[in-house]
All heavy atoms as a GROMACS GRO file, in nm:
protein
  636
    1MET      N    1  14.522  12.039  17.724
    1MET     CA    2  14.381  12.046  17.694
    1MET      C    3  14.359  12.164  17.599
    1MET      O    4  14.416  12.271  17.617
    1MET     CB    5  14.301  12.064  17.824
    1MET     CG    6  14.153  12.066  17.800
    1MET     SD    7  14.052  12.084  17.948
    1MET     CE    8  14.118  11.963  18.058
    2THR      N    9  14.274  12.143  17.501
    2THR     CA   10  14.247  12.249  17.404
    2THR      C   11  14.156  12.356  17.464
    2THR      O   12  14.087  12.333  17.564
    2THR     CB   13  14.180  12.192  17.278
    2THR    OG1   14  14.050  12.145  17.313
    2THR    CG2   15  14.262  12.082  17.215
    3ALA      N   16  14.156  12.471  17.401
    3ALA     CA   17  14.072  12.582  17.447
    3ALA      C   18  13.925  12.545  17.444
    3ALA      O   19  13.848  12.584  17.534
    3ALA     CB   20  14.099  12.706  17.362
    4VAL      N   21  13.885  12.470  17.344
    4VAL     CA   22  13.744  12.430  17.334
    4VAL      C   23  13.705  12.342  17.452
    4VAL      O   24  13.600  12.362  17.515
    4VAL     CB   25  13.717  12.357  17.200
    4VAL    CG1   26  13.578  12.296  17.198
    4VAL    CG2   27  13.739  12.449  17.083
    5LYS      N   28  13.790  12.245  17.486
    5LYS     CA   29  13.761  12.158  17.599
    5LYS      C   30  13.757  12.238  17.729
    5LYS      O   31  13.673  12.212  17.816
    5LYS     CB   32  13.864  12.045  17.608
    5LYS     CG   33  13.850  11.942  17.498
    5LYS     CD   34  13.954  11.833  17.514
    5LYS     CE   35  13.942  11.729  17.406
    5LYS     NZ   36  14.041  11.622  17.422
    6GLU      N   37  13.846  12.334  17.744
    6GLU     CA   38  13.846  12.417  17.863
    6GLU      C   39  13.717  12.498  17.873
    6GLU      O   40  13.660  12.512  17.982
    6GLU     CB   41  13.967  12.511  17.863
    6GLU     CG   42  14.096  12.439  17.893
    6GLU     CD   43  14.217  12.532  17.894
    6GLU    OE1   44  14.199  12.655  17.900
    6GLU    OE2   45  14.330  12.479  17.888
    7ARG      N   46  13.669  12.550  17.761
    7ARG     CA   47  13.543  12.626  17.762
    7ARG      C   48  13.426  12.537  17.798
    7ARG      O   49  13.336  12.576  17.873
    7ARG     CB   50  13.521  12.694  17.627
    7ARG     CG   51  13.614  12.811  17.603
    7ARG     CD   52  13.571  12.897  17.487
    7ARG     NE   53  13.555  12.822  17.364
    7ARG     CZ   54  13.636  12.830  17.258
    7ARG    NH1   55  13.737  12.911  17.257
    7ARG    NH2   56  13.614  12.756  17.151
    8ILE      N   57  13.427  12.414  17.745
    8ILE     CA   58  13.318  12.319  17.778
    8ILE      C   59  13.320  12.289  17.927
    8ILE      O   60  13.216  12.292  17.993
    8ILE     CB   61  13.330  12.190  17.694
    8ILE    CG1   62  13.301  12.219  17.547
    8ILE    CG2   63  13.238  12.081  17.748
    8ILE    CD1   64  13.333  12.105  17.453
    9MET      N   65  13.438  12.260  17.981
    9MET     CA   66  13.448  12.230  18.124
    9MET      C   67  13.405  12.349  18.208
    9MET      O   68  13.337  12.333  18.310
    9MET     CB   69  13.589  12.185  18.158
    9MET     CG   70  13.621  12.048  18.101
    9MET     SD   71  13.782  11.987  18.147
    9MET     CE   72  13.764  11.966  18.321
   10GLY      N   73  13.440  12.469  18.166
   10GLY     CA   74  13.398  12.588  18.238
   10GLY      C   75  13.248  12.605  18.236
   10GLY      O   76  13.186  12.639  18.337
   11ALA      N   77  13.187  12.579  18.120
   11ALA     CA   78  13.042  12.591  18.107
   11ALA      C   79  12.972  12.488  18.195
   11ALA      O   80  12.873  12.519  18.263
   11ALA     CB   81  13.000  12.574  17.961
   12VAL      N   82  13.024  12.366  18.198
   12VAL     CA   83  12.963  12.261  18.281
   12VAL      C   84  12.976  12.297  18.428
   12VAL      O   85  12.883  12.276  18.507
   12VAL     CB   86  13.028  12.124  18.251
   12VAL    CG1   87  12.983  12.019  18.351
   12VAL    CG2   88  12.996  12.080  18.109
   13THR      N   89  13.088  12.355  18.467
   13THR     CA   90  13.109  12.396  18.607
   13THR      C   91  13.004  12.497  18.650
   13THR      O   92  12.958  12.494  18.766
   13THR     CB   93  13.250  12.454  18.624
   13THR    OG1   94  13.346  12.355  18.584
   13THR    CG2   95  13.277  12.491  18.767
   14LEU      N   96  12.964  12.584  18.560
   14LEU     CA   97  12.866  12.687  18.594
   14LEU      C   98  12.722  12.638  18.592
   14LEU      O   99  12.632  12.704  18.645
   14LEU     CB  100  12.880  12.806  18.499
   14LEU     CG  101  13.014  12.880  18.505
   14LEU    CD1  102  13.020  12.986  18.396
   14LEU    CD2  103  13.035  12.942  18.643
   15MET      N  104  12.697  12.522  18.530
   15MET     CA  105  12.560  12.469  18.518
   15MET      C  106  12.510  12.419  18.653
   15MET      O  107  12.587  12.368  18.735
   15MET     CB  108  12.558  12.350  18.422
   15MET     CG  109  12.580  12.381  18.280
   15MET     SD  110  12.580  12.226  18.184
   15MET     CE  111  12.629  12.288  18.027
   16ASN      N  112  12.377  12.429  18.672
   16ASN     CA  113  12.319  12.362  18.788
   16ASN      C  114  12.308  12.213  18.755
   16ASN      O  115  12.329  12.171  18.641
   16ASN     CB  116  12.183  12.424  18.826
   16ASN     CG  117  12.079  12.408  18.717
   16ASN    OD1  118  12.072  12.306  18.650
   16ASN    ND2  119  11.996  12.511  18.701
   17ASN      N  120  12.277  12.132  18.854
   17ASN     CA  121  12.276  11.986  18.834
   17ASN      C  122  12.175  11.942  18.729
   17ASN      O  123  12.203  11.849  18.652
   17ASN     CB  124  12.250  11.915  18.966
   17ASN     CG  125  12.372  11.916  19.055
   17ASN    OD1  126  12.484  11.934  19.009
   17ASN    ND2  127  12.350  11.898  19.184
   18ASP      N  128  12.058  12.004  18.725
   18ASP     CA  129  11.957  11.965  18.627
   18ASP      C  130  12.006  11.990  18.484
   18ASP      O  131  11.991  11.905  18.396
   18ASP     CB  132  11.826  12.041  18.650
   18ASP     CG  133  11.755  11.997  18.777
   18ASP    OD1  134  11.778  11.882  18.821
   18ASP    OD2  135  11.676  12.077  18.830
   19THR      N  136  12.065  12.106  18.462
   19THR     CA  137  12.116  12.139  18.330
   19THR      C  138  12.232  12.048  18.293
   19THR      O  139  12.242  12.000  18.179
   19THR     CB  140  12.160  12.286  18.324
   19THR    OG1  141  12.050  12.368  18.362
   19THR    CG2  142  12.206  12.325  18.185
   20ALA      N  143  12.321  12.019  18.388
   20ALA     CA  144  12.433  11.930  18.363
   20ALA      C  145  12.384  11.790  18.326
   20ALA      O  146  12.439  11.725  18.237
   20ALA     CB  147  12.525  11.925  18.484
   21GLU      N  148  12.278  11.744  18.393
   21GLU     CA  149  12.223  11.612  18.363
   21GLU      C  150  12.165  11.609  18.221
   21GLU      O  151  12.185  11.513  18.146
   21GLU     CB  152  12.116  11.574  18.465
   21GLU     CG  153  12.070  11.431  18.450
   21GLU     CD  154  11.979  11.388  18.564
   21GLU    OE1  155  11.999  11.436  18.678
   21GLU    OE2  156  11.890  11.306  18.538
   22LYS      N  157  12.096  11.715  18.181
   22LYS     CA  158  12.043  11.723  18.045
   22LYS      C  159  12.155  11.724  17.943
   22LYS      O  160  12.147  11.660  17.839
   22LYS     CB  161  11.956  11.848  18.028
   22LYS     CG  162  11.825  11.841  18.102
   22LYS     CD  163  11.749  11.971  18.090
   22LYS     CE  164  11.626  11.970  18.178
   22LYS     NZ  165  11.557  12.099  18.179
   23PHE      N  166  12.263  11.796  17.973
   23PHE     CA  167  12.378  11.802  17.885
   23PHE      C  168  12.443  11.664  17.872
   23PHE      O  169  12.479  11.621  17.762
   23PHE     CB  170  12.479  11.906  17.937
   23PHE     CG  171  12.599  11.925  17.849
   23PHE    CD1  172  12.585  11.966  17.718
   23PHE    CD2  173  12.726  11.904  17.899
   23PHE    CE1  174  12.696  11.985  17.637
   23PHE    CE2  175  12.837  11.922  17.820
   23PHE     CZ  176  12.822  11.962  17.688
   24TRP      N  177  12.456  11.592  17.984
   24TRP     CA  178  12.514  11.458  17.981
   24TRP      C  179  12.428  11.364  17.896
   24TRP      O  180  12.481  11.285  17.818
   24TRP     CB  181  12.531  11.404  18.122
   24TRP     CG  182  12.586  11.264  18.123
   24TRP    CD1  183  12.527  11.152  18.168
   24TRP    CD2  184  12.714  11.224  18.073
   24TRP    NE1  185  12.607  11.043  18.150
   24TRP    CE2  186  12.724  11.085  18.092
   24TRP    CE3  187  12.820  11.291  18.014
   24TRP    CZ2  188  12.836  11.012  18.053
   24TRP    CZ3  189  12.933  11.218  17.975
   24TRP    CH2  190  12.940  11.081  17.995
   25LYS      N  191  12.297  11.372  17.910
   25LYS     CA  192  12.209  11.287  17.829
   25LYS      C  193  12.223  11.320  17.681
   25LYS      O  194  12.219  11.230  17.596
   25LYS     CB  195  12.064  11.301  17.875
   25LYS     CG  196  12.039  11.231  18.007
   25LYS     CD  197  11.895  11.244  18.052
   25LYS     CE  198  11.877  11.175  18.186
   25LYS     NZ  199  11.742  11.185  18.236
   26LEU      N  200  12.240  11.447  17.648
   26LEU     CA  201  12.263  11.488  17.510
   26LEU      C  202  12.391  11.425  17.456
   26LEU      O  203  12.394  11.371  17.346
   26LEU     CB  204  12.271  11.641  17.501
   26LEU     CG  205  12.306  11.698  17.365
   26LEU    CD1  206  12.186  11.690  17.272
   26LEU    CD2  207  12.352  11.841  17.378
   27ILE      N  208  12.496  11.428  17.536
   27ILE     CA  209  12.622  11.366  17.496
   27ILE      C  210  12.604  11.217  17.475
   27ILE      O  211  12.649  11.160  17.375
   27ILE     CB  212  12.733  11.394  17.600
   27ILE    CG1  213  12.769  11.543  17.599
   27ILE    CG2  214  12.857  11.309  17.574
   27ILE    CD1  215  12.858  11.586  17.713
   28GLN      N  216  12.538  11.151  17.568
   28GLN     CA  217  12.515  11.007  17.557
   28GLN      C  218  12.436  10.973  17.431
   28GLN      O  219  12.469  10.878  17.361
   28GLN     CB  220  12.439  10.954  17.679
   28GLN     CG  221  12.524  10.942  17.801
   28GLN     CD  222  12.444  10.887  17.917
   28GLN    OE1  223  12.334  10.933  17.946
   28GLN    NE2  224  12.501  10.790  17.985
   29ASN      N  225  12.332  11.049  17.403
   29ASN     CA  226  12.247  11.021  17.288
   29ASN      C  227  12.321  11.039  17.156
   29ASN      O  228  12.289  10.974  17.057
   29ASN     CB  229  12.123  11.108  17.290
   29ASN     CG  230  12.026  11.068  17.398
   29ASN    OD1  231  12.026  10.954  17.444
   29ASN    ND2  232  11.944  11.161  17.441
   30HIS      N  233  12.419  11.127  17.152
   30HIS     CA  234  12.487  11.157  17.026
   30HIS      C  235  12.620  11.086  17.010
   30HIS      O  236  12.664  11.063  16.898
   30HIS     CB  237  12.507  11.307  17.013
   30HIS     CG  238  12.382  11.379  16.974
   30HIS    ND1  239  12.268  11.379  17.051
   30HIS    CD2  240  12.352  11.450  16.864
   30HIS    CE1  241  12.174  11.449  16.991
   30HIS    NE2  242  12.222  11.494  16.879
   31TYR      N  243  12.687  11.051  17.119
   31TYR     CA  244  12.824  11.002  17.106
   31TYR      C  245  12.853  10.870  17.175
   31TYR      O  246  12.958  10.813  17.154
   31TYR     CB  247  12.922  11.106  17.160
   31TYR     CG  248  12.911  11.236  17.085
   31TYR    CD1  249  12.847  11.345  17.142
   31TYR    CD2  250  12.962  11.248  16.957
   31TYR    CE1  251  12.836  11.465  17.073
   31TYR    CE2  252  12.950  11.367  16.887
   31TYR     CZ  253  12.888  11.474  16.946
   31TYR     OH  254  12.877  11.592  16.877
   32ILE      N  255  12.764  10.823  17.257
   32ILE     CA  256  12.791  10.701  17.332
   32ILE      C  257  12.687  10.596  17.296
   32ILE      O  258  12.568  10.623  17.298
   32ILE     CB  259  12.787  10.728  17.484
   32ILE    CG1  260  12.896  10.829  17.521
   32ILE    CG2  261  12.805  10.599  17.562
   32ILE    CD1  262  12.893  10.874  17.666
   33ILE      N  263  12.734  10.476  17.263
   33ILE     CA  264  12.643  10.366  17.234
   33ILE      C  265  12.598  10.310  17.368
   33ILE      O  266  12.679  10.258  17.444
   33ILE     CB  267  12.710  10.257  17.150
   33ILE    CG1  268  12.753  10.316  17.016
   33ILE    CG2  269  12.619  10.137  17.134
   33ILE    CD1  270  12.834  10.221  16.930
   34SER      N  271  12.471  10.322  17.396
   34SER     CA  272  12.421  10.277  17.525
   34SER      C  273  12.344  10.145  17.514
   34SER      O  274  12.290  10.098  17.612
   34SER     CB  275  12.332  10.384  17.588
   34SER     OG  276  12.223  10.412  17.502
   35SER      N  277  12.341  10.084  17.394
   35SER     CA  278  12.272   9.958  17.378
   35SER      C  279  12.343   9.848  17.456
   35SER      O  280  12.464   9.836  17.449
   35SER     CB  281  12.266   9.918  17.230
   35SER     OG  282  12.191  10.010  17.158
   36LYS      N  283  12.265   9.771  17.528
   36LYS     CA  284  12.323   9.662  17.604
   36LYS      C  285  12.266   9.528  17.557
   36LYS      O  286  12.308   9.425  17.604
   36LYS     CB  287  12.297   9.682  17.752
   36LYS     CG  288  12.369   9.803  17.807
   36LYS     CD  289  12.346   9.819  17.954
   36LYS     CE  290  12.419   9.944  18.001
   36LYS     NZ  291  12.392   9.976  18.138
   37ASN      N  292  12.171   9.533  17.467
   37ASN     CA  293  12.108   9.411  17.418
   37ASN      C  294  12.116   9.406  17.267
   37ASN      O  295  12.110   9.508  17.200
   37ASN     CB  296  11.959   9.408  17.460
   37ASN     CG  297  11.942   9.409  17.609
   37ASN    OD1  298  12.005   9.332  17.679
   37ASN    ND2  299  11.857   9.496  17.658
   38TRP      N  300  12.126   9.285  17.213
   38TRP     CA  301  12.128   9.269  17.067
   38TRP      C  302  12.001   9.325  17.006
   38TRP      O  303  12.002   9.379  16.896
   38TRP     CB  304  12.142   9.121  17.030
   38TRP     CG  305  12.280   9.068  17.051
   38TRP    CD1  306  12.322   8.982  17.148
   38TRP    CD2  307  12.398   9.099  16.975
   38TRP    NE1  308  12.456   8.958  17.136
   38TRP    CE2  309  12.504   9.028  17.030
   38TRP    CE3  310  12.421   9.181  16.864
   38TRP    CZ2  311  12.634   9.035  16.978
   38TRP    CZ3  312  12.550   9.188  16.813
   38TRP    CH2  313  12.654   9.115  16.869
   39GLU      N  314  11.890   9.315  17.079
   39GLU     CA  315  11.762   9.362  17.027
   39GLU      C  316  11.761   9.514  17.006
   39GLU      O  317  11.683   9.566  16.928
   39GLU     CB  318  11.647   9.323  17.120
   39GLU     CG  319  11.626   9.173  17.133
   39GLU     CD  320  11.722   9.107  17.233
   39GLU    OE1  321  11.772   9.175  17.324
   39GLU    OE2  322  11.750   8.988  17.215
   40ASP      N  323  11.848   9.586  17.077
   40ASP     CA  324  11.853   9.731  17.067
   40ASP      C  325  11.929   9.780  16.944
   40ASP      O  326  11.925   9.899  16.912
   40ASP     CB  327  11.919   9.792  17.192
   40ASP     CG  328  11.837   9.767  17.317
   40ASP    OD1  329  11.715   9.746  17.305
   40ASP    OD2  330  11.896   9.768  17.426
   41ILE      N  331  11.999   9.690  16.878
   41ILE     CA  332  12.081   9.728  16.763
   41ILE      C  333  11.997   9.722  16.637
   41ILE      O  334  11.933   9.622  16.608
   41ILE     CB  335  12.205   9.637  16.751
   41ILE    CG1  336  12.289   9.647  16.878
   41ILE    CG2  337  12.286   9.672  16.627
   41ILE    CD1  338  12.402   9.547  16.886
   42GLU      N  339  11.999   9.831  16.562
   42GLU     CA  340  11.921   9.838  16.439
   42GLU      C  341  11.978   9.742  16.335
   42GLU      O  342  12.098   9.738  16.312
   42GLU     CB  343  11.925   9.981  16.384
   42GLU     CG  344  11.838  10.001  16.263
   42GLU     CD  345  11.842  10.145  16.213
   42GLU    OE1  346  11.869  10.235  16.293
   42GLU    OE2  347  11.817  10.164  16.093
   43GLU      N  348  11.890   9.665  16.274
   43GLU     CA  349  11.933   9.568  16.174
   43GLU      C  350  11.942   9.636  16.038
   43GLU      O  351  11.857   9.717  16.002
   43GLU     CB  352  11.833   9.452  16.166
   43GLU     CG  353  11.882   9.337  16.082
   43GLU     CD  354  11.794   9.215  16.092
   43GLU    OE1  355  11.729   9.197  16.196
   43GLU    OE2  356  11.792   9.137  15.996
   44ALA      N  357  12.048   9.603  15.964
   44ALA     CA  358  12.068   9.661  15.831
   44ALA      C  359  12.084   9.549  15.730
   44ALA      O  360  12.134   9.442  15.762
   44ALA     CB  361  12.192   9.749  15.830
   45GLU      N  362  12.038   9.574  15.610
   45GLU     CA  363  12.053   9.475  15.504
   45GLU      C  364  12.200   9.468  15.462
   45GLU      O  365  12.267   9.571  15.452
   45GLU     CB  366  11.968   9.514  15.383
   45GLU     CG  367  11.818   9.500  15.406
   45GLU     CD  368  11.775   9.358  15.430
   45GLU    OE1  369  11.826   9.266  15.362
   45GLU    OE2  370  11.691   9.336  15.519
   46PRO      N  371  12.252   9.347  15.436
   46PRO     CA  372  12.391   9.335  15.394
   46PRO      C  373  12.412   9.396  15.255
   46PRO      O  374  12.325   9.384  15.168
   46PRO     CB  375  12.416   9.184  15.392
   46PRO     CG  376  12.281   9.121  15.385
   46PRO     CD  377  12.185   9.218  15.447
   47ASP      N  378  12.527   9.461  15.239
   47ASP     CA  379  12.558   9.516  15.107
   47ASP      C  380  12.636   9.412  15.026
   47ASP      O  381  12.654   9.298  15.070
   47ASP     CB  382  12.634   9.649  15.119
   47ASP     CG  383  12.769   9.634  15.188
   47ASP    OD1  384  12.818   9.521  15.206
   47ASP    OD2  385  12.826   9.738  15.224
   48GLU      N  386  12.683   9.450  14.909
   48GLU     CA  387  12.750   9.356  14.819
   48GLU      C  388  12.875   9.296  14.884
   48GLU      O  389  12.900   9.176  14.872
   48GLU     CB  390  12.788   9.429  14.689
   48GLU     CG  391  12.842   9.337  14.582
   48GLU     CD  392  12.869   9.411  14.451
   48GLU    OE1  393  12.794   9.505  14.418
   48GLU    OE2  394  12.966   9.373  14.384
   49ILE      N  395  12.952   9.378  14.954
   49ILE     CA  396  13.075   9.328  15.019
   49ILE      C  397  13.039   9.230  15.129
   49ILE      O  398  13.104   9.125  15.143
   49ILE     CB  399  13.157   9.446  15.073
   49ILE    CG1  400  13.210   9.530  14.957
   49ILE    CG2  401  13.273   9.396  15.160
   49ILE    CD1  402  13.277   9.658  14.996
   50ASP      N  403  12.936   9.260  15.208
   50ASP     CA  404  12.892   9.169  15.313
   50ASP      C  405  12.853   9.034  15.253
   50ASP      O  406  12.890   8.928  15.305
   50ASP     CB  407  12.773   9.226  15.389
   50ASP     CG  408  12.806   9.350  15.468
   50ASP    OD1  409  12.923   9.364  15.512
   50ASP    OD2  410  12.716   9.434  15.486
   51LEU      N  411  12.778   9.037  15.145
   51LEU     CA  412  12.733   8.913  15.081
   51LEU      C  413  12.850   8.832  15.028
   51LEU      O  414  12.852   8.708  15.039
   51LEU     CB  415  12.633   8.943  14.970
   51LEU     CG  416  12.500   9.004  15.017
   51LEU    CD1  417  12.417   9.048  14.897
   51LEU    CD2  418  12.423   8.907  15.104
   52LEU      N  419  12.951   8.899  14.972
   52LEU     CA  420  13.070   8.829  14.924
   52LEU      C  421  13.146   8.764  15.040
   52LEU      O  422  13.192   8.650  15.029
   52LEU     CB  423  13.163   8.925  14.849
   52LEU     CG  424  13.116   8.969  14.711
   52LEU    CD1  425  13.206   9.080  14.656
   52LEU    CD2  426  13.114   8.852  14.614
   53MET      N  427  13.156   8.835  15.152
   53MET     CA  428  13.225   8.779  15.268
   53MET      C  429  13.149   8.658  15.324
   53MET      O  430  13.210   8.557  15.359
   53MET     CB  431  13.242   8.885  15.377
   53MET     CG  432  13.344   8.990  15.344
   53MET     SD  433  13.390   9.101  15.480
   53MET     CE  434  13.234   9.154  15.543
   54LEU      N  435  13.018   8.668  15.330
   54LEU     CA  436  12.938   8.556  15.379
   54LEU      C  437  12.952   8.433  15.288
   54LEU      O  438  12.964   8.320  15.336
   54LEU     CB  439  12.790   8.596  15.390
   54LEU     CG  440  12.759   8.694  15.503
   54LEU    CD1  441  12.617   8.747  15.488
   54LEU    CD2  442  12.781   8.631  15.638
   55LYS      N  443  12.954   8.456  15.158
   55LYS     CA  444  12.972   8.346  15.063
   55LYS      C  445  13.108   8.280  15.082
   55LYS      O  446  13.121   8.158  15.080
   55LYS     CB  447  12.955   8.397  14.920
   55LYS     CG  448  12.953   8.288  14.817
   55LYS     CD  449  12.922   8.346  14.679
   55LYS     CE  450  12.915   8.233  14.578
   55LYS     NZ  451  12.883   8.282  14.445
   56GLU      N  452  13.211   8.362  15.103
   56GLU     CA  453  13.346   8.310  15.124
   56GLU      C  454  13.353   8.228  15.253
   56GLU      O  455  13.415   8.122  15.258
   56GLU     CB  456  13.446   8.425  15.129
   56GLU     CG  457  13.590   8.378  15.135
   56GLU     CD  458  13.688   8.493  15.126
   56GLU    OE1  459  13.658   8.595  15.062
   56GLU    OE2  460  13.797   8.479  15.185
   57ILE      N  461  13.286   8.276  15.357
   57ILE     CA  462  13.283   8.203  15.484
   57ILE      C  463  13.217   8.067  15.466
   57ILE      O  464  13.265   7.966  15.518
   57ILE     CB  465  13.209   8.285  15.592
   57ILE    CG1  466  13.293   8.406  15.632
   57ILE    CG2  467  13.175   8.200  15.714
   57ILE    CD1  468  13.219   8.509  15.716
   58GLU      N  469  13.107   8.063  15.393
   58GLU     CA  470  13.035   7.938  15.371
   58GLU      C  471  13.121   7.836  15.296
   58GLU      O  472  13.112   7.716  15.323
   58GLU     CB  473  12.907   7.963  15.293
   58GLU     CG  474  12.801   8.034  15.374
   58GLU     CD  475  12.678   8.070  15.290
   58GLU    OE1  476  12.674   8.037  15.171
   58GLU    OE2  477  12.587   8.132  15.347
   59SER      N  478  13.205   7.882  15.206
   59SER     CA  479  13.284   7.789  15.124
   59SER      C  480  13.422   7.759  15.182
   59SER      O  481  13.491   7.671  15.133
   59SER     CB  482  13.299   7.844  14.982
   59SER     OG  483  13.370   7.967  14.984
   60ASP      N  484  13.463   7.827  15.288
   60ASP     CA  485  13.595   7.807  15.347
   60ASP      C  486  13.584   7.710  15.464
   60ASP      O  487  13.526   7.743  15.567
   60ASP     CB  488  13.652   7.940  15.394
   60ASP     CG  489  13.794   7.929  15.446
   60ASP    OD1  490  13.844   7.816  15.464
   60ASP    OD2  491  13.855   8.034  15.469
   61PRO      N  492  13.639   7.590  15.452
   61PRO     CA  493  13.627   7.492  15.561
   61PRO      C  494  13.692   7.538  15.692
   61PRO      O  495  13.650   7.496  15.799
   61PRO     CB  496  13.696   7.366  15.506
   61PRO     CG  497  13.770   7.408  15.385
   61PRO     CD  498  13.714   7.539  15.339
   62ASP      N  499  13.793   7.624  15.683
   62ASP     CA  500  13.857   7.673  15.805
   62ASP      C  501  13.761   7.756  15.890
   62ASP      O  502  13.781   7.771  16.011
   62ASP     CB  503  13.981   7.756  15.772
   62ASP     CG  504  14.097   7.671  15.722
   62ASP    OD1  505  14.096   7.548  15.749
   62ASP    OD2  506  14.187   7.727  15.657
   63CYS      N  507  13.659   7.812  15.828
   63CYS     CA  508  13.563   7.894  15.901
   63CYS      C  509  13.461   7.809  15.976
   63CYS      O  510  13.376   7.863  16.047
   63CYS     CB  511  13.490   7.988  15.805
   63CYS     SG  512  13.598   8.116  15.739
   64HIS      N  513  13.469   7.679  15.962
   64HIS     CA  514  13.373   7.590  16.027
   64HIS      C  515  13.438   7.508  16.137
   64HIS      O  516  13.377   7.416  16.190
   64HIS     CB  517  13.307   7.498  15.923
   64HIS     CG  518  13.233   7.574  15.818
   64HIS    ND1  519  13.104   7.619  15.835
   64HIS    CD2  520  13.272   7.619  15.696
   64HIS    CE1  521  13.066   7.686  15.727
   64HIS    NE2  522  13.166   7.688  15.641
   65GLU      N  523  13.563   7.538  16.171
   65GLU     CA  524  13.633   7.469  16.278
   65GLU      C  525  13.636   7.557  16.401
   65GLU      O  526  13.666   7.676  16.392
   65GLU     CB  527  13.777   7.438  16.236
   65GLU     CG  528  13.787   7.334  16.127
   65GLU     CD  529  13.931   7.298  16.095
   65GLU    OE1  530  14.018   7.319  16.183
   65GLU    OE2  531  13.956   7.252  15.984
   66PHE      N  532  13.603   7.499  16.513
   66PHE     CA  533  13.600   7.575  16.637
   66PHE      C  534  13.679   7.499  16.742
   66PHE      O  535  13.683   7.375  16.742
   66PHE     CB  536  13.456   7.596  16.685
   66PHE     CG  537  13.374   7.675  16.588
   66PHE    CD1  538  13.293   7.611  16.496
   66PHE    CD2  539  13.381   7.813  16.587
   66PHE    CE1  540  13.218   7.684  16.404
   66PHE    CE2  541  13.307   7.886  16.496
   66PHE     CZ  542  13.225   7.822  16.404
   67ILE      N  543  13.743   7.572  16.832
   67ILE     CA  544  13.814   7.511  16.943
   67ILE      C  545  13.767   7.576  17.072
   67ILE      O  546  13.713   7.688  17.073
   67ILE     CB  547  13.968   7.525  16.928
   67ILE    CG1  548  14.011   7.672  16.928
   67ILE    CG2  549  14.017   7.454  16.804
   67ILE    CD1  550  14.161   7.692  16.929
   68SER      N  551  13.790   7.507  17.184
   68SER     CA  552  13.748   7.561  17.313
   68SER      C  553  13.842   7.674  17.354
   68SER      O  554  13.952   7.689  17.300
   68SER     CB  555  13.750   7.451  17.419
   68SER     OG  556  13.885   7.415  17.446
   69SER      N  557  13.798   7.752  17.450
   69SER     CA  558  13.882   7.862  17.498
   69SER      C  559  14.009   7.808  17.562
   69SER      O  560  14.116   7.869  17.552
   69SER     CB  561  13.805   7.950  17.596
   69SER     OG  562  13.761   7.875  17.706
   70ASP      N  563  14.000   7.690  17.628
   70ASP     CA  564  14.120   7.628  17.687
   70ASP      C  565  14.221   7.591  17.579
   70ASP      O  566  14.340   7.616  17.594
   70ASP     CB  567  14.082   7.504  17.767
   70ASP     CG  568  14.005   7.537  17.894
   70ASP    OD1  569  14.020   7.651  17.944
   70ASP    OD2  570  13.931   7.450  17.943
   71GLU      N  571  14.172   7.532  17.469
   71GLU     CA  572  14.261   7.497  17.358
   71GLU      C  573  14.326   7.621  17.298
   71GLU      O  574  14.445   7.621  17.266
   71GLU     CB  575  14.185   7.421  17.250
   71GLU     CG  576  14.143   7.281  17.288
   71GLU     CD  577  14.059   7.216  17.179
   71GLU    OE1  578  13.941   7.256  17.166
   71GLU    OE2  579  14.112   7.131  17.107
   72LEU      N  580  14.249   7.727  17.285
   72LEU     CA  581  14.302   7.852  17.232
   72LEU      C  582  14.410   7.908  17.321
   72LEU      O  583  14.515   7.952  17.273
   72LEU     CB  584  14.189   7.954  17.213
   72LEU     CG  585  14.233   8.092  17.165
   72LEU    CD1  586  14.296   8.083  17.026
   72LEU    CD2  587  14.116   8.187  17.162
   73MET      N  588  14.387   7.908  17.452
   73MET     CA  589  14.486   7.959  17.545
   73MET      C  590  14.616   7.879  17.534
   73MET      O  591  14.725   7.937  17.535
   73MET     CB  592  14.433   7.953  17.689
   73MET     CG  593  14.311   8.042  17.712
   73MET     SD  594  14.346   8.214  17.687
   73MET     CE  595  14.387   8.261  17.851
   74LYS      N  596  14.606   7.746  17.522
   74LYS     CA  597  14.726   7.663  17.507
   74LYS      C  598  14.797   7.697  17.377
   74LYS      O  599  14.918   7.710  17.372
   74LYS     CB  600  14.688   7.514  17.509
   74LYS     CG  601  14.651   7.462  17.644
   74LYS     CD  602  14.612   7.316  17.636
   74LYS     CE  603  14.555   7.267  17.767
   74LYS     NZ  604  14.504   7.129  17.757
   75GLU      N  605  14.719   7.712  17.268
   75GLU     CA  606  14.777   7.741  17.139
   75GLU      C  607  14.848   7.877  17.138
   75GLU      O  608  14.952   7.893  17.074
   75GLU     CB  609  14.667   7.740  17.032
   75GLU     CG  610  14.719   7.745  16.890
   75GLU     CD  611  14.609   7.728  16.788
   75GLU    OE1  612  14.529   7.632  16.801
   75GLU    OE2  613  14.604   7.811  16.693
   76LEU      N  614  14.795   7.972  17.213
   76LEU     CA  615  14.855   8.104  17.220
   76LEU      C  616  14.966   8.113  17.325
   76LEU      O  617  15.035   8.214  17.336
   76LEU     CB  618  14.748   8.211  17.248
   76LEU     CG  619  14.644   8.230  17.140
   76LEU    CD1  620  14.536   8.327  17.186
   76LEU    CD2  621  14.708   8.280  17.011
   77GLY      N  622  14.982   8.007  17.403
   77GLY     CA  623  15.088   8.004  17.504
   77GLY      C  624  15.055   8.074  17.634
   77GLY      O  625  15.143   8.122  17.703
   78PHE      N  626  14.928   8.078  17.667
   78PHE     CA  627  14.886   8.141  17.794
   78PHE      C  628  14.855   8.037  17.898
   78PHE      O  629  14.806   7.936  17.880
   78PHE     CB  630  14.763   8.230  17.774
   78PHE     CG  631  14.791   8.352  17.691
   78PHE    CD1  632  14.740   8.363  17.563
   78PHE    CD2  633  14.868   8.455  17.741
   78PHE    CE1  634  14.764   8.476  17.486
   78PHE    CE2  635  14.893   8.568  17.664
   78PHE     CZ  636  14.840   8.577  17.536
   0.00000   0.00000   0.00000
């Protein structure tokens, strides 16, 4: 463990529960994706590369074939 991580753990050990909870929420807000619904995800406009990939998908017939999960498992040998 690095010295920085040890200092963080030491600081958390000294915190009271309220302060530790605030610290945990700060970590969650900055480093952990807590979205559980598609509606919570911010929508972004596609860039040039995205548009090229979408165009390629539309014109590639292999991208329009789907198989069931059972068929996939058989194909993969599971």
